[in-house]
C-alpha positions, 0 to 999 in steps of 0.5 A: 203177421210176419212169420219168422224162423230163428236158426240158433246155436252155440259151442265151446272148446272145452265146456267150459272152455272158449265159447261163442253163439250164433243165430240167424233170423229167416223169412219163414214164407221166402227162406230169406235170411234177414239178419245174422248175429254172433259173439264170443263169450270168454269162457262158458259151457256149451249149455250156457253158450246155446242159451245165449244164441238163443237169446240173441236170436230172439232179440234179433227176431224182435228188433226186426218185427216186435209183433212177429211169430217166431219159430225158435229151430235148435238141434239142443234138445235141452234147451228146446225141451226147457224152453218148451216147458216140458223139462225142468230147469235145476241150474240156477245159471240156466234159469236166468238165461232161460227167464231172459230168454222168455221175456224177450217175446210174448209167450204166445208169439214163440214155438219151439223145434228141435231140428238135427244138427245137419239142419242147423249148420248156419247158426253153428257156422256163425258160432264158430266164426265168433270163438275164431275171432275170439281166439284171435282177439277179434270181435265177430264181423259180419261183413267176414262171415263166409255166407252160406257155407259152413266154416272150416275152423282154421288149424292152429298156428304151428308150434314147437313141441313142448319137449320138457318133462312133464308132470306125470299123474298116475290116476287110481280110483279108490278100491272097493266099498260095500256100495261098489258092487251094487253100482250105487251112487256114492258121491261126496254128498251122502255117507262116507263108506271104507274100503271093504275086505275086497277093497283093502286087498285091492290097496294092498296089490296095488301098492306093491305094483306101484313100489315095484314101478319105483317112480311115485313121488308124492301122493295126493288124495280126495278127502273121502274115506275111501280114497284116504284109506286106499292112498295111505296103504300105497303111501306106506308101502312107498315111504310117502305122506298123503297130502289131501286135496278137496278138489279132488272129491267125487261129484255130489249126487245129491238126493241121489246118493246110495241109489242105484241108476234104475232106482233114480230113473223110477223115482226121477226120470225126467231129471235123470234124462236131463242129467245125461243130455247136458253137463250143466244139469244137476241131481237136485242138492248136487253137482253138475258134470260142468261144476265138477270138470272146472273143479278138476280142471283147476285142481290139475293146474295147481298141482302141475304146477306145484309138482312140476317134472315129478310123478304124483299118485292121484287117489280119486274117483270115478268121475274126477279120474274120467274128467282127468282123462277127457280133458287130457284128450280134448274129448266132449263132455259125453266121453264120460260115459264111454270109459270104463274104470274099475275100482282100484284101476290104474290110468296115467296122463302126462301133462305139459307146461304149454297146457298139452297133455297125453294119455298114457294108461286107462283102467289098467287092472293087471296088478289086481289079477 
C-alpha cells in the first residue's frame, strides 16, 4: 500500500481578507513531490483557507491512489486537533468543511500531525502564490510555481498617496461598570450594566477633555447602556446629538457572559483554548473574533463614507476598539491580545478614502488623572 504525506496550508491577508490555499502530496518513502495544488478563495478567514488546503490535499492524494494511507502535516494546531477529534468544532462553517474533509478518504486511511510553520514552507508558498495570482485577477498556474523555494510576496505597485482629508475616528471605550474591575466577560449577549459612580466620573472628565480639544463633529455610540451613558455625557458637553449604531456593540460572549477568565477556564478549558487559538471559534451561543471583525469593518467603512473628512467620536467596547486599531495597522488577529485598553481610554485612527489608515493614539488615559 502506498504511503503519502499531504502538507497543506492556507492564509488570509486581513482575516477575513483575500485568501488562498496550497497543498502538496509527497511520496512518504522517497520524499518526491507527486503533485501540487493551490487556489484563490476571494474573501475568507485563515481557518477557512486552512481547511480548504486540507480538502484540496486530500482530494489530490485520493486522485493519485484512493487506497493510499495519508499522513496530513499542517502547522494549524486548530485544524489538526479538530480533525483528529481532540477538539470540538463549534463554528458551523468549519463543521461543514471538516465534514467535507473527513468524507474524502476512509477514516483509517488518514492520520494528522502538527508541524512547525518552518517545516510547512512548500504549502505556504503555494498558498501565497494563489493569493498573488488572485490579486492580479488570474488563476494559480502550476507551471509558474517557483519550485522548491518559498515565494516572496512581490511589493505592491507604487501608487500616489491619498492626500485628501481623512475621516478621523476618536475611539472611546465606555467608562467603568460594576463588572469592569472584576474583569468579567461583559458583552452584548448578557446583562446590560450601567456605568458605576467611577464610570460616570470618567465620562465627565472625558467630556471636558474632548470639549477642550474642540475637534469632534459627531458622536456615534454602541447601543449598550454603558456606552450610551458615556456618549451622552460627552455629547451633552459638546452640544451634539448621539447616533446609535448596532455595529459598535461588544462581542456576544454567550455562555461566558458575567464570568471571569478563570471561571471560564475551569468550566470549559478546551473551548477556551480553541477560542484563543482561532478567530473562527466562538463561545457557545456567542460570536467569534472573525465575525466581530467583519461587522466592525463594515461599520467603519459605512461611517467613513457618511462622515467623509470629519472627526467622529465612536463610543464602543474593548473588542471593537481593538479591532479598529488592528485593522488600521494591518496586524494579525492575535494583536487583540497584545493591546491594553483601559476604561474611558481614548484612541484615534485616521481612515483615508483609498483604504489606507494610520493609528495616531492608543489607550490614552491622561484626561482621567
